[in-house]
Backbone as a ProteinNet text record, in pm:
[ID]
protein_1_A
[PRIMARY]
MKVTLSQKFIAELFGTFVLVLMGCGSAVLAGTHVGFLGIAFAFGLSVLAMAYAIGHISGCHINPAITISMLATGKISGKETVVYIIAQIIGAIAGAGILYLIAQGKGDYSLAANGLGQNGVGEGSPDKYALGSGMIAEIVFTAIFLLVIHGSTSKNAGTGSFAGIAIGLSLTLIHIVGIPVTGVSVNPARSIGPALFVGGEALSSLWVFIVGPIVGGLIGGGIWKLMDRE
[TERTIARY]
84.5	0	87.7	59.3	140	114.9	222.2	211.9	177.7	78.9	36.7	124.2	119.8	198.4	149.3	19.8	-34.2	15.4	30.9	85	231.6	305.3	444.8	453.1	360.5	355	337.2	242.5	215.3	337	399.7	516.4	631	658.7	767.6	736.7	611.4	570.6	589.9	540.6	550.3	695.3	773.1	912.8	993	972.2	1044.9	997.3	868.7	811.8	884.1	900.1	966.4	1112.3	1181.5	1322.2	1342.2	1261	1275	1231.8	1119.2	1070	1169.3	1217.4	1307	1451.9	1500.3	1637.2	1656.5	1579.5	1588	1537.7	1439.3	1386.8	1491	1581.8	1687.9	1777.2	1795.7	1878.4	1803.6	1677.4	1599.7	1550.6	1499	1436.9	1533.5	1631.5	1719.3	1867.2	1900.7	2040.8	2129.1	2079.3	2160.4	2181.9	2100.6	2111.6	2195.8	2182.8	2249	2371.2	2386.8	2501.8	2502.6	2611.4	2622.5	2615.6	2674.6	2675.1	2533.1	2455.4	2316.9	2234.6	2259.6	2188.1	2223.4	2350.7	2395	2322.2	2311.7	2242.6	2092.5	2035	1891.8	1860.4	1943.7	1922.7	1942.8	2049.4	2075.8	1968.9	1923.5	1819.4	1686.1	1659.7	1535.7	1531.7	1643.6	1650.8	1644.6	1716.4	1716.9	1574.9	1505	1369.1	1274.4	1283.2	1194.3	1228.5	1356.2	1394.5	1315.6	1295.5	1221.4	1070.5	1028.7	885.6	824.9	895.6	837.9	924.4	1039.3	1129.2	1065.2	979.2	913.2	802	766.9	660.5	718.9	810.2	863.4	1013.9	1081.5	1227.3	1288.2	1203.7	1247.5	1358	1326.6	1421.9	1424.7	1308.8	1286.5	1392.4	1434.9	1544.1	1549.2	1524.7	1529.1	1661.8	1771.8	1902.3	1910.6	1851.6	1848	1758.8	1642.2	1546.9	1606.3	1672.3	1733.1	1847.9	1925.7	2033.8	1977.3	1864.2	1799.4	1746.1	1695.9	1648.7	1765.7	1877.1	1993.9	2053.9	2035.7	2089.8	1984.3	1869.4	1766.3	1687.2	1683.9	1614.1	1474.2	1435.4	1304.7	1262.3	1133	1083.4	1074.7	1061	1046.1	920.2	811.7	684.9	698.1	759.2	779.4	868.9	969.5	1062	988.1	900.2	823.6	734.9	664.8	574.8	653.4	764.9	848.3	895.8	948.1	1004.8	897.3	780.4	669.7	633.2	622.3	588.5	694.7	820.5	930.8	930.2	906.3	904.7	785.9	669.9	552	577.3	634.4	664.4	761.7	863.6	963.2	901.5	815.4	748.8	657.1	585.9	497.7	579.1	692.2	777.4	830.1	874.6	924.9	812.4	692.9	578.4	539.3	533.8	501.2	610.3	734.9	846.1	833.5	797.6	780.3	669.2	559	448	490.4	569.4	616.8	714.3	808.8	913.3	855.5	747.2	684.7	632.1	617.8	569.4	671.1	794.6	899.6	906.8	895	882.2	989.7	1114.7	1224.5	1263	1178.5	1209	1184	1275.1	1260.9	1300.1	1214.3	1244.4	1370.5	1386.2	1503.3	1630.9	1623.4	1743.3	1772.6	1670.3	1688.9	1670.8	1593.7	1575.1	1500.2	1512.8	1445.9	1542.2	1668.1	1766.5	1802.8	1790.4	1819.5	1968.2	1999.6	2139.1	2190.1	2322.2	2377.3	2525.5	2572.4	2714.6	2749.2	2877.9	2916.7	2863.5	2790.6	2734.5	2628.4	2571.7	2470.5	2527.7	2659	2726.3	2750.7	2729.7	2755.6	2894	2996.5	3132.5	3184.8	3092	3123.8	3212.7	3188.2	3261.3	3210.8	3301.5	3269.2	3186.5	3128.4	3044.2	3114.9	3239.8	3312.6	3326.6	3359.3	3373.5	3240.2	3133.4	3000.3	2957.5	2983	2944.9	3023.6	3153.9	3236	3187.3	3160	3113.9	2983.3	2888.5	2758.9	2770.5	2855.5	2874.1	2941.4	3051.4	3128.6	3051.4	2990.5	2916.9	2796.8	2729.3	2615.7	2662.4	2774.6	2829.2	2860.9	2920.5	2950.7	2821.9	2723.7	2595.5	2528.6	2528.3	2463	2540.5	2671.4	2749.2	2713.4	2696.5	2655.5	2516.2	2424.9	2287.1	2283.8	2348.5	2351	2418.2	2528.9	2603.2	2530.1	2473.9	2409.7	2277.1	2214.9	2087.6	2106.5	2231.8	2260.9	2224.4	2182.4	2146.9	2265.5	2385.7	2505.8	2569.4	2506.8	2567.4	2557.7	2452.4	2434.7	2392.1	2351.8	2312.6	2167.7	2086.1	1946.2	1877.2	1817.2	1741.4	1829.5	1962.8	2053.6	2094.1	2047	2084.2	2047.1	1932.4	1887.3	1983.6	2048.9	2145.8	2267.5	2317.8	2433.8	2402.1	2283.2	2243.4	2226.2	2158.2	2137.7	2267.9	2357.7	2485.1	2575.3	2566.1	2647.1	2601	2469.2	2418.8	2462.5	2465.3	2513.7	2659.6	2742.2	2883.8	2901.5	2823.6	2831.2	2795.9	2696.5	2657.2	2762.9	2824.5	2928.9	3040.1	3077.2	3183.8	3133.9	3014.2	2970.5	2886.5	2831.2	2744.4	2813.1	2938.9	3001.4	3013.8	3013.4	3035.2	2907.2	2800.8	2675.3	2552.4	2571.2	2456.4	2416.1	2473.9	2452.6	2311.1	2309.4	2185.2	2188.6	2269.4	2274.2	2132.5	2039.3	1898.2	1824.8	1795.9	1728.3	1597.4	1515.8	1388	1410.1	1506.7	1537.2	1574.9	1638.5	1677.6	1563.3	1481.2	1371.4	1269.7	1230.7	1129.4	1160.8	1271.2	1304.8	1328.9	1395.8	1429.7	1306.7	1198.8	1076.7	1016.5	1035.2	983.4	1079.5	1208.6	1307.8	1334.1	1338.2	1362	1502.7	1521	1649.5	1764.7	1873.7	1995.9	1971.2	1884.6	1855	1794	1711.7	1645.9	1740.6	1822.4	1913.2	2024.3	2061	2165.9	2108.5	1975.9	1910.6	1960.4	1996.1	2040.5	2161.4	2246.6	2364.1	2319.6	2209.7	2163.3	2062.4	2041.7	1967.8	2067.9	2154.1	2252.4	2355.8	2414.7	2520.6	2479.7	2368.4	2327.1	2288.8	2226.1	2189.1	2314.5	2411.3	2537.2	2607.8	2612.7	2676.8	2607.7	2474.7	2399	2426.6	2438.6	2470	2611.8	2704.5	2842.4	2848	2779	2777.1	2718.5	2608.8	2548.7	2640.4	2712	2805.8	2921.3	2975	3084.8	3036.8	2914.3	2861.7	2847.1	2801.3	2783.8	2917.2	3025.6	3157	3199.6	3143.2	3179.1	3069.7	2955	2834.2	2852.6	2813.9	2820.5	2681.9	2577.4	2441.6	2408.8
-120.3	0	124.9	215.8	335.7	433.2	490.6	590.2	724.5	792.7	921.4	1034	1147.5	1262.8	1314.2	1303.8	1347.8	1258.5	1129.8	1038.8	1070.3	1105.2	1144.1	1274	1364.8	1491.7	1464.5	1379.3	1346	1278.8	1188.4	1117.1	1214.1	1305.1	1401.2	1498	1538.8	1628.1	1557.4	1434.9	1361.3	1330.8	1288.1	1254.8	1373.7	1490.6	1610.2	1656.5	1640.3	1670.4	1589	1460.9	1373	1413.1	1441.4	1480.1	1602.7	1705.5	1829.6	1810.1	1744	1723.2	1641.6	1532.5	1444.6	1495	1541.9	1590.8	1716.9	1819.7	1945.3	1924.2	1835.9	1806.5	1746.7	1667.3	1608.5	1717.1	1826.3	1936.7	2020.3	2048.9	2137.8	2068.1	1948	1878.3	1787.3	1733.1	1633.7	1667.1	1782.6	1816.7	1808.6	1853.1	1850.1	1707.7	1615.7	1476.1	1392.6	1419.1	1332.9	1396.3	1527.2	1595.3	1594.1	1646.1	1654.5	1517	1416.9	1283.6	1228.1	1247.1	1201.4	1273.8	1403.9	1483	1433.5	1404.9	1354	1225.1	1134.9	1009	1030.1	1128.1	1155.1	1195.7	1279.5	1318.5	1198.8	1123.9	1008.4	902.6	874.8	774.1	818.2	947.8	999	970.2	996.6	970.3	820.7	742.5	598.1	541	582.2	532.7	572.5	697.9	744.6	681.1	644.6	578.5	450	377.8	252.4	273.5	384.5	411.3	466	558.2	624.7	614.2	548	539.3	477.8	379.4	312.7	397.2	506.3	594.3	713	785	907.1	904.7	801.2	799.6	859.1	914.1	974	1077.5	1182.3	1292.3	1374.2	1417.6	1503.9	1614.2	1666.8	1763.1	1825.1	1956.1	2019.7	2002.7	1996.7	1979.4	1844.8	1741.9	1610.6	1613.9	1673.7	1679.6	1754.1	1866.3	1944.3	1866.9	1795	1712.1	1600.7	1543.3	1438.5	1494.6	1616.3	1682.7	1703.9	1752.3	1782	1656.7	1541.6	1416.4	1335.6	1397	1334.8	1224.9	1223.1	1116.1	1155	1279.6	1327.9	1439.8	1456.9	1559.6	1696	1799.7	1934.4	1950.1	1887.9	1895.6	1830.3	1714.3	1645	1727.3	1790.9	1872.1	1981.7	2053	2161.4	2107.1	1998.9	1938.3	1890.5	1824.6	1773.6	1888.2	1994.4	2103.7	2174.2	2194.6	2255.2	2167.5	2037.7	1943.4	1945.7	1948.5	1946.9	2071.1	2185.7	2309.8	2312.8	2270	2264.6	2167.6	2051.2	1952.6	2005.6	2078.2	2134.4	2240.2	2323.1	2425.6	2360.4	2256.9	2184.8	2119.2	2058.4	1994.3	2093.6	2210.2	2314.5	2368.9	2379	2429.1	2336.2	2207.9	2109.5	2107.5	2116.6	2120.2	2240.7	2353.5	2475.3	2458.2	2396.6	2373.3	2282.4	2179.7	2087.8	2159.1	2232	2298.4	2400.3	2464	2563.9	2505.1	2372.5	2308.3	2307.5	2343.3	2351.7	2496.2	2512.9	2646	2745.7	2700	2793.5	2800.2	2743.3	2749.4	2888.7	2933.7	3063.2	3046.7	3089	3077.9	3154.3	3272.8	3355.6	3292	3232.7	3176.9	3034.3	2953	2810.8	2774	2853.8	2832.1	2704.6	2664.4	2543.8	2457.9	2459.2	2381.7	2445.4	2577.9	2648.3	2645.3	2666.4	2671.2	2813.8	2829.8	2964.1	2968.8	3089	3117.2	3238.3	3262.1	3374.8	3356.1	3452.9	3445.1	3336.6	3295.6	3190.9	3051.3	3040.9	2910.9	2856.6	2726.2	2668.5	2701.2	2695.8	2728.7	2856.6	2940.8	3074.2	3070.9	2975.8	2971.1	3081	3140.9	3251.5	3205.3	3303.2	3278.1	3191.1	3223.6	3148.1	3001.4	2975.1	2836.4	2763.4	2832.6	2772.6	2738.5	2829	2805.3	2689.6	2685.5	2576.2	2443.3	2441.2	2317.8	2269.7	2359.9	2320.3	2268.7	2332.2	2287.5	2150.1	2136.1	2011.3	1896.2	1919.4	1812.3	1766.2	1861.2	1822.2	1745.7	1786.2	1713.6	1569.1	1549.8	1414.9	1335.3	1399.2	1333.9	1289.1	1376.4	1341.8	1235.1	1235.1	1130.2	993.7	989.8	865.4	824	920.9	891.2	837.3	907.9	862.5	726	709.5	584.5	466.5	484.9	372.7	332.3	423.6	390.9	353.7	349	311.9	166.1	138.1	0.7	-93.7	-38.7	-122.8	-130.8	-64.2	-59.6	-192.1	-267.1	-394.2	-380.8	-258.5	-236.7	-275.7	-272.6	-311.3	-238.5	-314	-254.9	-195.4	-206.6	-152.7	-7.9	48.9	185.7	285.1	263.9	354.7	360.8	248.5	244.3	329.9	315.7	394.7	543.8	579.2	720.2	776.6	701.6	748.1	763	666.8	672.9	783.8	810.2	919.2	1053.9	1068.7	1193.4	1203.9	1091.9	1091.8	1137.2	1081.8	1118	1266.9	1318.7	1461.1	1547	1505.2	1581.5	1572.8	1456.5	1442.9	1544.9	1563.3	1657.7	1801.5	1821.7	1956.9	2033	1968.1	2040.2	2161.8	2153.4	2272.7	2390.1	2361.7	2468.1	2546.3	2477	2544.7	2484.1	2376.3	2299.7	2196.9	2205.8	2122.2	2137	2185.5	2189.8	2079.7	2097.1	2015.3	1990.1	2077.8	2060.3	2192.7	2265.5	2395.1	2391	2288.5	2279.9	2268	2185	2167	2299.6	2391	2521.4	2621.9	2614.8	2709.5	2697.8	2574.7	2554.5	2625.3	2591.8	2658.5	2808.9	2850.4	2991.9	3080.7	3032.8	3113	3142.2	3051.3	3073.1	3155.8	3129.6	3195.7	3338.2	3359.7	3492.8	3542.8	3673.3	3734.7	3682.5	3646.6	3598.3	3471.7	3384.6	3259.2	3287.5	3389.9	3425.8	3501.5	3588.3	3667.7	3583.3	3474	3387.1	3265.9	3262.2	3148	3122.4	3229.1	3214.2	3119.7	3119.1	3030.4	2884.8	2853.4	2715.9	2678.4	2772.4	2743.2	2728.9	2828.7	2829.5	2717.6	2706	2608.3	2465.4	2416	2278.6	2255.9	2354.3	2336.6	2326.3	2415.9	2409.5	2277.2	2237.8	2112.1	1992.1	1996.2	1887.2	1873.6	1987.2	1984.6	1934.1	1974	1925.6	1775.2	1728.9	1585.9	1505.5	1557	1490.2	1491.4	1603.2	1614	1517.5	1504.9	1410.5	1268	1238.2	1104.1	1074.9	1172.5	1151.9	1121.7	1176.8	1149.8	1005.3	942.4	803.4	704.6	756.8	675.6	570.2	445.6	337	289.5	359.7	317.8	345.2
0	0	0	-91.7	-106.3	8	59.9	166.7	104.7	158.1	104.4	159.3	92	135.5	270.7	294.7	423.5	536.9	509.8	611	639.4	535.3	553	633.8	608.7	682.7	831.6	865	1004.9	1068.9	995.3	1047.1	1077	984.1	1004.5	1117.8	1128	1237.2	1371.6	1382.5	1508.6	1543.9	1445.1	1470.6	1519.7	1457.8	1500	1637	1663.2	1795.3	1903.3	1878.9	1976	1993.8	1885.1	1891.7	1979.4	1957.7	2034.8	2179.8	2200	2336.5	2419	2364.5	2439.3	2440.3	2325.7	2319.9	2402.5	2371	2446.8	2589.5	2603.9	2737.1	2828.2	2772.2	2854.3	2913	2838.2	2886.4	2990.2	2963	3049.4	3176.6	3161.5	3274.3	3349.8	3278.7	3340.8	3331.2	3277	3253.1	3375.4	3490.7	3612.3	3662.2	3616.5	3658.9	3562.5	3432.8	3334.4	3269.3	3278.7	3221.4	3068.9	3010.6	2864.8	2798.4	2861.2	2800.8	2792.1	2895.9	2894.6	2790.8	2775.7	2675.3	2535.3	2514.6	2384.2	2348.8	2444.6	2419.7	2400.1	2467.3	2450.4	2306.7	2248.2	2108.5	2015.9	2038.4	1953.3	1963.8	2085.4	2105.2	2048.1	2051.2	1992	1842.8	1774.3	1631	1603.3	1683.1	1664.5	1679	1784.1	1807.6	1695.3	1651.5	1545.4	1411.1	1390.9	1265.5	1247.1	1356.5	1347.9	1357.4	1417.6	1430.6	1301.3	1236.1	1118.5	993.8	1004.8	889.9	767.5	788.2	675.4	615	682	631.3	555.1	619.3	558.7	536.5	587.1	581.8	706.3	793	919.5	898.6	823.4	808.9	937.9	981.4	1099.3	1111.9	998.7	994	854	840.6	708	636.2	710.2	645.7	574.6	635.7	572.3	449.4	462.8	351.5	232.4	258.6	150.3	86.3	166.3	112	25.2	67.3	-11.2	-143.1	-138.9	-261.6	-357.8	-303.6	-386.9	-449.6	-384.5	-436.9	-512.6	-537.9	-620.2	-553.9	-420.6	-349.2	-302.6	-325.5	-283	-378.1	-398.4	-490.9	-423.3	-505.8	-453	-370.2	-414.5	-341.1	-204.3	-201	-73.2	18.1	-39.5	39.3	114.5	44.7	107.7	218.9	190.9	290.6	412.2	388.9	498.7	588.6	528.4	606.8	688.6	630.2	705.9	825.2	801.7	908.7	1018.7	979.1	1076.2	1164.2	1104.7	1182.2	1278	1230.2	1317.7	1433.2	1402.8	1506.6	1609.7	1563.8	1655.1	1746.3	1690.8	1771.5	1874.7	1832.7	1925.7	2036.7	2001.1	2100.7	2202.2	2153.8	2244.1	2331.6	2274.7	2350.7	2464.8	2436.1	2540.6	2647.1	2604	2698.4	2791.4	2736.4	2816.5	2919.6	2877.9	2970.3	3085.5	3054.8	3159.1	3252.2	3194.1	3273.2	3371.1	3332.6	3419	3549.9	3554.5	3675.8	3788.8	3759.8	3862.2	3911	4040.2	4098.1	4061.4	4051.5	4025	3877	3790	3646.6	3591.9	3507.7	3440.1	3294.3	3203.9	3061.4	3027.2	3085.5	3057.5	3110.9	3230.5	3293.8	3249.8	3237.7	3208.7	3062.3	2989.1	2846.7	2812.9	2685.5	2636.2	2553.6	2594.4	2519.9	2387.6	2379.9	2255.3	2223.4	2096	2051.7	2058.7	2064	2070	2040.1	2010.7	1992.6	2077.8	2100.4	2184.1	2325.3	2374.2	2509.3	2520.5	2407.4	2408.6	2398.9	2375.9	2367.9	2507.5	2529.3	2662.1	2716.7	2631.5	2674.9	2610.3	2564.2	2510.5	2386.2	2296.8	2170.4	2076.8	2000.3	1911.4	1791.2	1721.9	1605.4	1501.8	1469.5	1367.8	1403.4	1529.4	1574.5	1565.5	1604.7	1600.1	1458.6	1365	1226.4	1166.9	1192.4	1141.6	1197.5	1327.9	1391.6	1329.7	1309.9	1255.9	1112.7	1032.8	894.4	890.5	962.4	958	1021.2	1136.7	1203.6	1121	1055.7	972.3	850	792.8	677.6	715.4	832.3	879.7	899.1	961.6	988.3	858.7	758.1	631.2	555.5	568.3	503.3	562.7	695.2	761.4	714	705	662.6	520.7	428.2	288.4	276.7	349.5	339.7	400.4	519.5	588.3	525.8	450.7	384.6	237.8	193.2	55.1	29.5	-91.6	-128.7	-115.9	-132.4	-128.1	11.1	108.8	241.6	314.7	289.7	357.7	502.2	542.2	681.6	708.1	603.7	617.4	730.4	820.2	929.9	1039.1	1023.9	1124.5	1096	986.2	950.1	1060.2	1121.8	1227.5	1344.6	1372.9	1482.7	1449	1327.3	1284.6	1287	1240.8	1235.6	1377	1463.1	1599.3	1676.7	1660.8	1732.1	1677.1	1546.7	1490.9	1545.9	1564.7	1622.7	1769	1839.2	1977.2	1981.4	1892.6	1885.6	1859.7	1765.7	1732.1	1852.9	1929.2	2048	2158.8	2174.1	2276	2252.8	2127.2	2092.5	2086.8	2033.5	1999.5	2098.6	2199.9	2293.7	2355.7	2398.9	2457.6	2361	2230.2	2131.2	2103	2064.4	2027.6	2094.6	2167.6	2214.3	2109.9	1993.5	1874	1817	1693.8	1617.5	1513.2	1410.1	1288.4	1235.4	1272.4	1238.9	1258.3	1149.4	1163.5	1241.4	1222.3	1292.1	1442.5	1482.7	1624.1	1690	1614.3	1666.1	1662.7	1558.5	1542.7	1656.2	1691.3	1794.3	1924.8	1992	2117.9	2103.6	1994.5	1977	1970.8	1911.9	1901.3	2038.6	2131.8	2267.3	2352.3	2339.1	2423	2376.1	2245.1	2190	2218.2	2214.2	2247.2	2166	2234.8	2171.2	2090.2	2140.6	2069.2	1932.8	1925.6	1800.4	1707.9	1764.6	1681.1	1619	1685.1	1630	1556.8	1541.9	1479.1	1337.3	1266.3	1127.6	1115.9	1219.4	1218.7	1210.1	1279.6	1290.5	1181.6	1091.4	968.1	853.3	839.9	730.9	747.8	868.4	891.9	858.4	916.7	885.7	739.9	676.4	535.8	448.7	472	397.1	424.7	551.5	587.4	525.3	521.5	460.4	311.8	244.6	101.4	77.5	163.8	151.2	174.8	278.9	308.4	193.7	136.1	21.5	-98.9	-116.8	-228.5	-216.6	-95.5	-72.3	-98.9	-54.1	-76.7	-226.1	-302.1	-446.5	-515.2	-461.4	-518.6	-498.2	-393.1	-361.9	-395.8	-436.5	-456.2	-565.6	-535.7	-633.9	-674.3	-626.7	-660.1	-806.3
[MASK]
++++++++++++++++++++++++++++++++++++++++++++++++++++++++++++++++++++++++++++++++++++++++++++++++++++++++++++++++++++++++++++++++++++++++++++++++++++++++++++++++++++++++++++++++++++++++++++++++++++++++++++++++++++++++++++++++++++++

């Protein structure tokens, strides 16, 4: 039975919702308990779980950078690209909204002080990394992530149903290294959701986490095409 575009829309919306709620939620609700390593695994496990939950429906992009890279490599149509990205942004906003509602239940929670797991550079960076460092990190990390995605889902990869594990663990690895730099985006939707609620610095630096991952995704897809045997 053919999957409809509306079903793919719902899948991408739900998957991105889960990624933001659980990934950013690990930082906001459980960060003091699990630390950066726990947060890294929360993002990776979110992608891994959704890969098996919705991968057979939409491919489980849940990330505009992935969708745009897939478009550039001829794996998805322009119409699907628009629908996917709209769904991803709506899902991310919904995830951040639910997270905010939950976080408010703690008496000393403050949106201004505690945030919603938003990304940042300069004063908004966890370890105060400058704009240039943040942009380089987002481009390079996203390129690596997309190379893993293209490679592990290739017909010649032989990974079959294990592709989701490789993708989820690669995102975990990227977060282990990158959280101190920007909080790690590698996903414009993941950054847009929290930034819209937090505002201020998170919103003013949002362009870094839109441009960087998209450029990185295109580079990753380009590198894969140079090695592609499909």
